[in-house]
DSSP file (Angstrom, degrees, kcal/mol; ACC not computed):
  #  RESIDUE AA STRUCTURE BP1 BP2  ACC     N-H-->O    O-->H-N    N-H-->O    O-->H-N    TCO  KAPPA ALPHA  PHI   PSI    X-CA   Y-CA   Z-CA
    1    1 A M              0   0    0      0, 0.0     2,-0.3     0, 0.0     0, 0.0   0.000 360.0 360.0 360.0 129.1   -0.8   43.3  -21.6
    2    2 A S        -     0   0    0      1,-0.0     2,-0.6     2,-0.0     0, 0.0  -0.655 360.0-131.3 -90.2 146.5   -0.7   40.0  -19.6
    3    3 A V        -     0   0    0     -2,-0.3     2,-0.5     2,-0.0    -1,-0.0  -0.848  18.3-147.7 -97.0 123.0   -3.6   39.1  -17.4
    4    4 A Q        -     0   0    0     -2,-0.6     2,-0.4     1,-0.0    -2,-0.0  -0.798  12.0-133.3 -95.0 126.1   -2.5   38.0  -14.0
    5    5 A K        -     0   0    0     -2,-0.5     2,-0.5     1,-0.0    -1,-0.0  -0.622  16.0-137.1 -78.2 129.8   -4.7   35.3  -12.3
    6    6 A I        -     0   0    0     -2,-0.4     2,-0.5     0, 0.0    -1,-0.0  -0.778  16.8-152.9 -89.4 125.6   -5.5   36.2   -8.7
    7    7 A V        -     0   0    0     -2,-0.5     5,-0.0     2,-0.0    -2,-0.0  -0.841  20.8-114.2-102.1 133.5   -5.2   33.1   -6.5
    8    8 A C     >  -     0   0    0     -2,-0.5     4,-2.4     1,-0.1     5,-0.2  -0.445  20.0-134.5 -62.8 131.7   -7.3   32.9   -3.3
    9    9 A P  H  > S+     0   0    0      0, 0.0     4,-2.4     0, 0.0     5,-0.2   0.827 106.2  54.9 -60.0 -32.0   -5.1   33.0   -0.3
   10   10 A V  H  > S+     0   0    0      2,-0.2     4,-2.7     1,-0.2     5,-0.2   0.932 109.1  47.3 -66.2 -44.3   -6.9   30.1    1.3
   11   11 A D  H  > S+     0   0    0      2,-0.2     4,-2.3     1,-0.2    -1,-0.2   0.911 111.2  51.8 -61.0 -42.4   -6.3   28.0   -1.8
   12   12 A R  H  X S+     0   0    0     -4,-2.4     4,-1.3     2,-0.2    -2,-0.2   0.924 111.7  46.2 -61.3 -45.4   -2.6   29.0   -1.8
   13   13 A T  H  X S+     0   0    0     -4,-2.4     4,-1.2     1,-0.2     3,-0.4   0.929 112.3  49.9 -63.5 -45.8   -2.2   28.0    1.8
   14   14 A L  H  X S+     0   0    0     -4,-2.7     4,-0.9     1,-0.2     3,-0.3   0.864 106.4  56.4 -63.1 -35.0   -4.0   24.7    1.3
   15   15 A N  H  < S+     0   0    0     -4,-2.3     4,-0.3     1,-0.2     3,-0.3   0.840 104.0  54.8 -64.2 -31.9   -1.8   23.9   -1.7
   16   16 A L  H  < S+     0   0    0     -4,-1.3    -1,-0.2    -3,-0.4    -2,-0.2   0.823 124.8  22.0 -68.8 -31.0    1.2   24.3    0.5
   17   17 A I  H  < S+     0   0    0     -4,-1.2     6,-0.5    -3,-0.3    -2,-0.2   0.206  91.8 104.0-123.1  14.8    0.0   21.8    3.0
   18   18 A S     <  +     0   0    0     -4,-0.9    -3,-0.1    -3,-0.3    -2,-0.1   0.695  49.2 104.9 -79.5 -18.3   -2.5   19.6    1.1
   19   19 A K  S >  S-     0   0    0     -4,-0.3     3,-2.4     1,-0.1     4,-0.4  -0.384  90.2 -91.6 -63.1 138.6   -0.3   16.6    0.5
   20   20 A K  T 3  S+     0   0    0      1,-0.3    -1,-0.1     2,-0.1    -2,-0.1  -0.243 111.2  13.5 -53.5 135.2   -1.4   13.8    2.8
   21   21 A W  T 3> S+     0   0    0     -3,-0.1     4,-2.4    -4,-0.1    -1,-0.3   0.201  92.9 113.8  84.1 -10.6    0.5   13.9    6.1
   22   22 A S  H <> S+     0   0    0     -3,-2.4     4,-2.5     1,-0.2     5,-0.2   0.935  78.4  43.1 -58.2 -51.0    1.9   17.4    5.6
   23   23 A I  H  > S+     0   0    0     -6,-0.5     4,-2.5    -4,-0.4    -1,-0.2   0.856 113.4  53.0 -68.1 -32.5    0.1   19.1    8.4
   24   24 A Q  H  > S+     0   0    0      2,-0.2     4,-2.6     1,-0.2    -1,-0.2   0.889 109.7  48.7 -67.6 -37.6    0.8   16.2   10.8
   25   25 A I  H  X S+     0   0    0     -4,-2.4     4,-2.1     2,-0.2    -2,-0.2   0.917 111.6  49.2 -66.7 -42.8    4.5   16.5   10.0
   26   26 A I  H  X S+     0   0    0     -4,-2.5     4,-1.8    -5,-0.2    -2,-0.2   0.932 111.9  49.0 -61.1 -45.3    4.4   20.2   10.6
   27   27 A R  H  X S+     0   0    0     -4,-2.5     4,-1.5     1,-0.2    -2,-0.2   0.936 109.8  52.0 -58.6 -46.4    2.6   19.6   13.9
   28   28 A D  H  <>S+     0   0    0     -4,-2.6     5,-2.5     1,-0.2    -1,-0.2   0.862 106.1  54.6 -59.8 -35.9    5.2   17.0   14.9
   29   29 A M  H ><5S+     0   0    0     -4,-2.1     3,-1.6     1,-0.2    -1,-0.2   0.888 104.3  53.3 -66.8 -38.1    8.0   19.4   14.2
   30   30 A F  H 3<5S+     0   0    0     -4,-1.8    -1,-0.2     1,-0.3    -2,-0.2   0.852 107.5  53.5 -60.8 -32.8    6.4   22.0   16.5
   31   31 A F  T 3<5S-     0   0    0     -4,-1.5    -1,-0.3    -5,-0.2    -2,-0.2   0.241 130.4 -93.7 -90.7  13.7    6.4   19.2   19.1
   32   32 A G  T < 5S+     0   0    0     -3,-1.6    -3,-0.2     1,-0.3     2,-0.2   0.372  76.3 139.4 100.7  -3.8   10.2   18.6   18.7
   33   33 A K      < +     0   0    0     -5,-2.5    -1,-0.3     1,-0.1    -2,-0.1  -0.538   8.6 153.2 -75.6 141.4   10.4   15.8   16.1
   34   34 A K        +     0   0    0     -2,-0.2    44,-2.3     1,-0.1     2,-0.3   0.405  43.2  82.8-145.9  -3.6   13.1   16.3   13.6
   35   35 A H  S  > S-     0   0    0     42,-0.2     4,-1.6     1,-0.1     3,-0.5  -0.836  76.6-121.8-112.3 149.1   14.2   12.8   12.3
   36   36 A F  H  > S+     0   0    0     40,-0.4     4,-1.0    -2,-0.3     3,-0.4   0.898 113.7  52.1 -48.4 -50.0   12.7   10.7    9.6
   37   37 A K  H  > S+     0   0    0      1,-0.2     4,-0.9     2,-0.2     3,-0.4   0.853 105.4  55.5 -60.4 -37.3   12.2    7.8   12.0
   38   38 A E  H  4 S+     0   0    0     -3,-0.5     3,-0.5     1,-0.2     4,-0.4   0.859 102.1  56.3 -66.4 -35.2   10.4   10.1   14.5
   39   39 A F  H  < S+     0   0    0     -4,-1.6    -1,-0.2    -3,-0.4     3,-0.2   0.807 110.2  46.1 -66.4 -27.5    7.8   11.2   11.9
   40   40 A K  H >< S+     0   0    0     -4,-1.0     3,-1.9    -3,-0.4    -1,-0.2   0.644  85.7  95.3 -87.9 -15.8    6.9    7.6   11.3
   41   41 A E  T 3< S+     0   0    0     -4,-0.9    -1,-0.2    -3,-0.5    -2,-0.1   0.850  99.2  21.9 -47.7 -51.4    6.6    6.5   14.9
   42   42 A D  T 3  S+     0   0    0     -4,-0.4    -1,-0.3    -3,-0.2    -2,-0.1   0.121 112.5  75.8-107.8  21.1    2.9    7.0   15.4
   43   43 A K    X   +     0   0    0     -3,-1.9     3,-1.9     1,-0.1    -1,-0.2  -0.624  49.3 168.9-129.8  73.7    1.9    6.7   11.7
   44   44 A P  T 3  S+     0   0    0      0, 0.0    -1,-0.1     0, 0.0    -4,-0.0   0.750  77.7  56.3 -61.7 -23.8    2.1    3.0   10.7
   45   45 A K  T 3  S+     0   0    0     -3,-0.1     2,-0.7     2,-0.1    -5,-0.0   0.549  83.0 101.5 -84.6  -6.2    0.3    3.7    7.4
   46   46 A L    <   -     0   0    0     -3,-1.9     2,-0.1    -6,-0.2    -3,-0.1  -0.695  64.5-150.4 -83.4 114.6    2.9    6.2    6.3
   47   47 A S     >  -     0   0    0     -2,-0.7     4,-2.6     1,-0.1     5,-0.2  -0.430  22.6-117.0 -81.9 159.0    5.4    4.7    3.9
   48   48 A N  H  > S+     0   0    0      1,-0.2     4,-2.7     2,-0.2     5,-0.2   0.896 115.8  52.8 -58.8 -41.2    9.0    5.7    3.5
   49   49 A K  H  > S+     0   0    0      2,-0.2     4,-2.3     1,-0.2    -1,-0.2   0.920 111.1  44.5 -63.3 -45.5    8.3    6.8    0.0
   50   50 A V  H  > S+     0   0    0      2,-0.2     4,-2.5     1,-0.2    -2,-0.2   0.920 114.1  49.9 -66.5 -43.2    5.4    9.0    0.9
   51   51 A L  H  X S+     0   0    0     -4,-2.6     4,-2.8     2,-0.2     5,-0.2   0.925 110.6  49.9 -61.4 -44.8    7.2   10.5    3.9
   52   52 A S  H  X S+     0   0    0     -4,-2.7     4,-2.3     1,-0.2    -1,-0.2   0.924 112.6  47.4 -58.7 -45.3   10.2   11.3    1.7
   53   53 A G  H  X S+     0   0    0     -4,-2.3     4,-2.3     2,-0.2    -1,-0.2   0.888 112.2  49.4 -63.9 -40.1    8.0   13.0   -0.9
   54   54 A C  H  X S+     0   0    0     -4,-2.5     4,-2.7     2,-0.2     5,-0.2   0.929 111.3  48.2 -66.2 -45.8    6.2   15.0    1.7
   55   55 A L  H  X S+     0   0    0     -4,-2.8     4,-2.1     1,-0.2    -2,-0.2   0.902 112.2  50.5 -61.1 -40.7    9.4   16.2    3.4
   56   56 A K  H  X S+     0   0    0     -4,-2.3     4,-2.7    -5,-0.2    -1,-0.2   0.916 111.4  47.6 -64.0 -43.4   10.8   17.2    0.0
   57   57 A E  H  X S+     0   0    0     -4,-2.3     4,-2.1     2,-0.2    -2,-0.2   0.909 110.8  50.8 -65.5 -42.0    7.6   19.1   -1.0
   58   58 A L  H  <>S+     0   0    0     -4,-2.7     5,-2.4     1,-0.2     6,-1.1   0.879 112.6  48.1 -62.1 -37.0    7.6   20.9    2.4
   59   59 A E  H ><5S+     0   0    0     -4,-2.1     3,-1.6    -5,-0.2    -2,-0.2   0.926 110.2  50.4 -68.0 -45.2   11.2   21.8    1.8
   60   60 A E  H 3<5S+     0   0    0     -4,-2.7    -2,-0.2     1,-0.3    -1,-0.2   0.833 108.6  53.6 -61.7 -32.4   10.5   23.0   -1.8
   61   61 A N  T 3<5S-     0   0    0     -4,-2.1    -1,-0.3    -5,-0.2    -2,-0.2   0.449 116.8-116.0 -83.1  -0.1    7.7   25.2   -0.4
   62   62 A G  T < 5S+     0   0    0     -3,-1.6    22,-0.4     2,-0.2    21,-0.3   0.618  85.2 114.5  80.0  13.1   10.0   26.8    2.1
   63   63 A L  S   <S+     0   0    0     -5,-2.4    18,-2.2    -6,-0.2     2,-0.3   0.789  79.7  20.0 -86.8 -28.7    8.2   25.5    5.2
   64   64 A I  E     -A   80   0A   0     -6,-1.1     2,-0.4    16,-0.3    16,-0.2  -0.906  65.6-146.1-133.7 163.6   11.1   23.2    6.4
   65   65 A E  E     -A   79   0A   0     14,-2.9    14,-2.5    -2,-0.3     2,-0.5  -0.975  13.2-137.3-129.4 148.8   14.8   22.9    5.9
   66   66 A K  E     -A   78   0A   0     -2,-0.4     2,-0.5    12,-0.2    12,-0.2  -0.880  14.5-166.5-106.5 133.0   16.9   19.8    5.8
   67   67 A K  E     -A   77   0A   0     10,-3.3    10,-2.9    -2,-0.5     2,-0.6  -0.981   7.8-153.8-120.9 124.8   20.2   19.7    7.6
   68   68 A V  E     -A   76   0A   0     -2,-0.5     2,-0.5     8,-0.2     8,-0.2  -0.865  12.2-153.2 -97.4 123.7   22.7   16.9    6.9
   69   69 A I  E     -A   75   0A   0      6,-3.8     2,-2.1    -2,-0.6     6,-2.0  -0.860  16.2-128.5-103.9 125.4   25.0   16.3    9.9
   70   70 A N        +     0   0    0     -2,-0.5     2,-0.2     4,-0.2     4,-0.1  -0.488  61.8 125.0 -77.6  80.7   28.4   14.8    9.1
   71   71 A T        -     0   0    0     -2,-2.1    -2,-0.0     2,-0.1     0, 0.0  -0.726  69.3 -74.3-123.9 176.6   28.4   11.9   11.6
   72   72 A T  S    S+     0   0    0     -2,-0.2     2,-0.1     1,-0.2    -2,-0.1  -0.955 129.9  23.4-116.8 112.9   28.9    8.2   11.1
   73   73 A P  S    S-     0   0    0      0, 0.0    -1,-0.2     0, 0.0    -2,-0.1   0.663 115.5-108.2 -72.1 166.2   26.4    7.2    9.9
   74   74 A V        -     0   0    0     -2,-0.1     2,-0.4    -4,-0.1    -4,-0.2  -0.347  34.5-149.3 -61.3 137.0   25.2   10.5    8.4
   75   75 A T  E     -A   69   0A   0     -6,-2.0    -6,-3.8    -2,-0.0     2,-0.5  -0.905   6.1-157.1-112.9 138.7   22.2   12.0   10.2
   76   76 A T  E     -A   68   0A   0     -2,-0.4   -40,-0.4    -8,-0.2     2,-0.4  -0.961  11.1-174.8-115.9 132.3   19.5   14.1    8.6
   77   77 A E  E     -A   67   0A   0    -10,-2.9   -10,-3.3    -2,-0.5     2,-0.4  -0.938  11.5-148.7-124.6 149.2   17.4   16.5   10.6
   78   78 A Y  E     -A   66   0A   0    -44,-2.3     2,-0.3    -2,-0.4   -12,-0.2  -0.948  15.7-178.0-119.7 138.3   14.5   18.6    9.6
   79   79 A Y  E     -A   65   0A   0    -14,-2.5   -14,-2.9    -2,-0.4     2,-0.3  -0.964  30.5-109.3-133.6 148.4   13.5   22.0   11.0
   80   80 A L  E     -A   64   0A   0     -2,-0.3   -16,-0.3   -16,-0.2   -17,-0.1  -0.575  32.9-137.7 -71.6 137.5   10.7   24.5   10.5
   81   81 A T     >  -     0   0    0    -18,-2.2     4,-2.9    -2,-0.3     5,-0.2  -0.316  34.1 -95.3 -79.6 175.6   11.8   27.7    8.7
   82   82 A D  H  > S+     0   0    0      1,-0.2     4,-1.3     2,-0.2    -1,-0.1   0.912 131.6  52.2 -57.4 -41.1   10.5   31.0    9.9
   83   83 A Y  H  4 S+     0   0    0    -21,-0.3     3,-0.2     1,-0.2    -1,-0.2   0.915 110.8  46.6 -61.1 -44.5    7.9   30.6    7.2
   84   84 A G  H >4 S+     0   0    0    -22,-0.4     3,-1.8   -21,-0.3    -2,-0.2   0.893 108.9  54.3 -65.3 -40.9    7.0   27.2    8.6
   85   85 A R  H >< S+     0   0    0     -4,-2.9     3,-1.7     1,-0.3    -1,-0.2   0.761  94.3  70.5 -65.5 -23.3    6.9   28.4   12.2
   86   86 A S  T >< S+     0   0    0     -4,-1.3     3,-0.5     1,-0.3    -1,-0.3   0.578  83.4  72.8 -70.4  -5.6    4.4   31.1   11.1
   87   87 A M  T <>  +     0   0    0     -3,-1.8     4,-2.4     1,-0.2     5,-0.3   0.373  64.7 104.2 -84.7   5.0    1.9   28.2   10.6
   88   88 A N  H <> S+     0   0    0     -3,-1.7     4,-2.4     1,-0.2    -1,-0.2   0.880  78.8  49.7 -55.6 -40.7    1.6   28.0   14.4
   89   89 A R  H <> S+     0   0    0     -3,-0.5     4,-2.9     2,-0.2    -1,-0.2   0.876 109.2  52.0 -66.5 -37.2   -1.8   29.7   14.4
   90   90 A I  H  > S+     0   0    0     -4,-0.2     4,-2.1    -3,-0.2    -2,-0.2   0.947 112.3  44.6 -64.4 -48.0   -3.1   27.4   11.7
   91   91 A V  H  X S+     0   0    0     -4,-2.4     4,-1.9     1,-0.2    -2,-0.2   0.907 114.7  50.5 -62.4 -41.6   -2.1   24.3   13.6
   92   92 A Y  H  X S+     0   0    0     -4,-2.4     4,-2.7    -5,-0.3    -2,-0.2   0.943 110.5  47.6 -61.5 -49.1   -3.5   25.7   16.8
   93   93 A E  H  X S+     0   0    0     -4,-2.9     4,-1.9     1,-0.2    -1,-0.2   0.847 108.2  55.8 -65.1 -33.9   -6.8   26.6   15.3
   94   94 A L  H  X S+     0   0    0     -4,-2.1     4,-0.8    -5,-0.2    -1,-0.2   0.923 111.6  44.1 -62.0 -42.8   -7.1   23.2   13.7
   95   95 A A  H >X S+     0   0    0     -4,-1.9     4,-2.3     1,-0.2     3,-0.7   0.920 113.0  50.7 -66.6 -43.4   -6.7   21.6   17.2
   96   96 A M  H 3X S+     0   0    0     -4,-2.7     4,-2.6     1,-0.2    -1,-0.2   0.805  96.4  70.6 -67.1 -28.8   -9.1   24.1   18.8
   97   97 A F  H 3< S+     0   0    0     -4,-1.9    -1,-0.2     1,-0.2    -2,-0.2   0.898 111.9  29.7 -54.3 -42.9  -11.8   23.4   16.2
   98   98 A T  H X< S+     0   0    0     -4,-0.8     3,-1.4    -3,-0.7     6,-0.2   0.868 118.1  55.1 -85.3 -40.3  -12.3   20.0   17.7
   99   99 A L  H 3< S+     0   0    0     -4,-2.3    -2,-0.2     1,-0.3    -3,-0.2   0.782 108.9  49.6 -66.7 -24.8  -11.4   20.7   21.3
  100  100 A D  T 3< S+     0   0    0     -4,-2.6     2,-0.9    -5,-0.2    -1,-0.3   0.472  84.4 108.1 -89.5  -2.0  -13.9   23.5   21.4
  101  101 A D    X   -     0   0    0     -3,-1.4     3,-1.2     1,-0.2    -3,-0.0  -0.663  51.2-167.4 -81.6 106.9  -16.7   21.3   20.0
  102  102 A D  T 3  S+     0   0    0     -2,-0.9    -1,-0.2     1,-0.3    -4,-0.0   0.712  85.4  60.9 -66.9 -19.6  -19.1   20.6   22.8
  103  103 A L  T 3  S+     0   0    0     -3,-0.1     2,-0.6     2,-0.0    -1,-0.3   0.682  85.7  87.6 -80.8 -17.8  -20.7   17.8   20.8
  104  104 A D    <   -     0   0    0     -3,-1.2     3,-0.4    -6,-0.2    -3,-0.0  -0.734  52.8-175.9 -87.7 118.9  -17.5   15.8   20.5
  105  105 A E        +     0   0    0     -2,-0.6    -1,-0.1     1,-0.2    -3,-0.1   0.170  54.7 106.4 -99.3  17.9  -17.1   13.5   23.5
  106  106 A T  S    S+     0   0    0      1,-0.2    -1,-0.2     2,-0.0    -7,-0.1   0.888  83.5  38.1 -61.7 -39.7  -13.6   12.3   22.4
  107  107 A Y  S    S-     0   0    0     -3,-0.4    -1,-0.2    -8,-0.0     5,-0.0  -0.951  84.2-128.6-118.8 127.6  -11.9   14.3   25.2
  108  108 A P    >>  -     0   0    0      0, 0.0     4,-2.4     0, 0.0     3,-0.5  -0.337  37.4-102.8 -64.8 157.5  -13.3   14.8   28.7
  109  109 A E  H 3> S+     0   0    0      1,-0.3     4,-2.0     2,-0.2     5,-0.2   0.866 121.0  49.9 -53.4 -45.0  -13.4   18.5   29.8
  110  110 A D  H 3> S+     0   0    0      1,-0.2     4,-1.7     2,-0.2    -1,-0.3   0.867 111.8  49.1 -65.9 -34.3  -10.3   18.3   32.0
  111  111 A K  H <> S+     0   0    0     -3,-0.5     4,-2.7     2,-0.2    -1,-0.2   0.865 107.4  56.0 -70.4 -36.5   -8.3   16.6   29.1
  112  112 A R  H  X S+     0   0    0     -4,-2.4     4,-2.8     2,-0.2    -2,-0.2   0.939 108.3  46.8 -59.7 -47.7   -9.5   19.3   26.7
  113  113 A E  H  X S+     0   0    0     -4,-2.0     4,-2.3     1,-0.2    -1,-0.2   0.894 112.1  50.5 -63.8 -39.6   -8.2   22.1   28.8
  114  114 A E  H  X S+     0   0    0     -4,-1.7     4,-2.3     2,-0.2    -1,-0.2   0.924 112.4  46.8 -63.4 -44.5   -4.9   20.3   29.3
  115  115 A L  H  X S+     0   0    0     -4,-2.7     4,-2.8     2,-0.2     5,-0.2   0.900 110.3  52.9 -64.7 -41.1   -4.5   19.7   25.5
  116  116 A K  H  X S+     0   0    0     -4,-2.8     4,-2.6     1,-0.2    -2,-0.2   0.936 111.1  46.6 -59.1 -46.5   -5.4   23.4   24.8
  117  117 A D  H  X S+     0   0    0     -4,-2.3     4,-2.6     2,-0.2     5,-0.2   0.905 111.7  51.4 -63.0 -41.8   -2.7   24.5   27.2
  118  118 A T  H  X S+     0   0    0     -4,-2.3     4,-2.8     2,-0.2     5,-0.3   0.940 113.0  44.4 -61.4 -48.1   -0.2   22.1   25.7
  119  119 A F  H  X S+     0   0    0     -4,-2.8     4,-2.6     1,-0.2    -2,-0.2   0.917 112.7  52.3 -62.7 -42.9   -0.9   23.3   22.2
  120  120 A K  H  <>S+     0   0    0     -4,-2.6     5,-2.8    -5,-0.2     4,-0.3   0.921 115.4  40.4 -60.2 -45.3   -0.8   27.0   23.3
  121  121 A Q  H ><5S+     0   0    0     -4,-2.6     3,-0.9     3,-0.2    -2,-0.2   0.939 117.5  46.7 -69.0 -48.1    2.6   26.6   25.0
  122  122 A T  H 3<5S+     0   0    0     -4,-2.8    -2,-0.2     1,-0.3    -1,-0.2   0.877 117.2  42.5 -64.2 -39.2    4.1   24.4   22.3
  123  123 A L  T 3<5S-     0   0    0     -4,-2.6    -1,-0.3    -5,-0.3    -2,-0.2   0.422 109.1-122.9 -90.1   1.3    3.0   26.6   19.4
  124  124 A N  T < 5 +     0   0    0     -3,-0.9     2,-0.5    -4,-0.3    -3,-0.2   0.953  47.2 172.6  57.9  53.7    3.9   29.8   21.3
  125  125 A I      < -     0   0    0     -5,-2.8     2,-0.4    -6,-0.2    -1,-0.2  -0.843  16.9-161.6 -99.0 124.9    0.3   31.2   21.0
  126  126 A D              0   0    0     -2,-0.5    -5,-0.0     1,-0.1     0, 0.0  -0.860 360.0 360.0-102.3 139.7   -0.4   34.4   22.9
  127  127 A D              0   0    0     -2,-0.4    -1,-0.1     0, 0.0    -2,-0.0   0.472 360.0 360.0 -78.9 360.0   -4.0   35.3   23.7
């Protein structure tokens, strides 16, 4: 009889997105980014090698899919799979964790509400 190791669901989820930049790439995809260059736009410290590895790992984990478009030059686009889109609540709650923090003065109250609404709409969150 084999003994099956039970893995904590939190650990399993974190393993899917634990590579540096993974959750930011997933967030960017929710906000419409789909090209390699777009993922790098606001991340100057993100190298091409690290980004390539991260995209490959997200694809291997079934969170994104890569589509090669036969154009000249060839274009590659990345999309969230249904499995990846199911992370909408996780991304939302990560954002709300800080936006709901009354001790954090990073965002003025009116900006917080605007950001909350933006995340809610973009991530398709229903109350």
